[in-house]
Every structure is written in structure tokens, then in C-alpha cells.
C-alpha positions, 0 to 999 in steps of 0.5 A, a space after each residue: 302367689 303361693 305356688 302349691 295353692 295355685 296348682 291346687 286351684 288349677 287341678 279342677 276341670 271346672 275351675 279351669 273352665 272358669 279361668 278360661 272364661 274370666 281371662 277374656 272378660 269379667 263375669 257374674 255367677 249367673 252368667 258363668 253358671 248359664 255358660 257352663 250349664 252348672 248350678 250357681 252354688 257350685 260355681 260360687 264355691 269354685 270361684 271362692 276357691 279361685 279367690 282364696 288362691 289369689 287367682 280371681 278377684 271380685 267386685 260388687 256392681 249393684 246387686 251383681 258381683 263380677 269376677 275377673 282374673 287377678 293375675 298381677 306380677 311377673 309370675 302371674 303374667 307368665 301363668 296367664 300366658 301359659 293358660 291362654 295357650 293351654 285353653 286352646 281346644 275343647 271344652 274351652 273353645 266351646 265355652 267361649 263360643 257359648 259366652 260370645 252367643 250369650 253376650 251377642 244376645 244381651 246386646 241385641 236385647 239391650 239394643 231393642 229396649 232402647 
């Protein structure tokens, strides 16, 4: 982990909000855009920045690309602990509540289709 790249990546509010969501569970761009209420191209650009800084990884699942936090190693784990603590409060808690509502909605829809 290159420290200067990490801190540069953390210096943007949208990227912080993305990391907050991804620390809880992997998400695709379309879900992240819906949760944050931002356009998909903007989310994709920020995720690419976070990926180049080594903070997130992507994994293709069919037609979707899911992103998750890539905080491996001792320093990265310390950063994850710090971020979880720092993400308490607004707008981070509100984003997580929106994510939970959307996840619950997907589960209900999936359950009804069965």
C-alpha cells in the first residue's frame, strides 16, 4: 500500500461514502449509484480511482461487476478499523440505512418470485 496514494484516494467525500458501503458488503455500480443517488459514470470513475489505489477490487459475476474492499495486510486492516470508526455519523449511517432498505426490497421481490 502506497501511503500517499491511499490518502489521496481517501480525500474525496464520494469515495469515502463508497468505501463505507463496501466495507459492509460487495456491491455493483448500479446498486451503489442507486444508494448514493449519483450517476453510474461518476461512481465508476471513483471506483476506478479506489481500485488503482489498491483499496477496492472487482469481480465479474455474469453481466455485473461487484466491488469489494481490498484491505489486506496489517496496515490495511488498521486502516479498515479506523475507517469503520470514522464512518459513524452522517452521511455514512444514512447511506447504510438506504442500502439496507434496498437489500430488504430485493429480498422481498426475490421471495415473491419463487
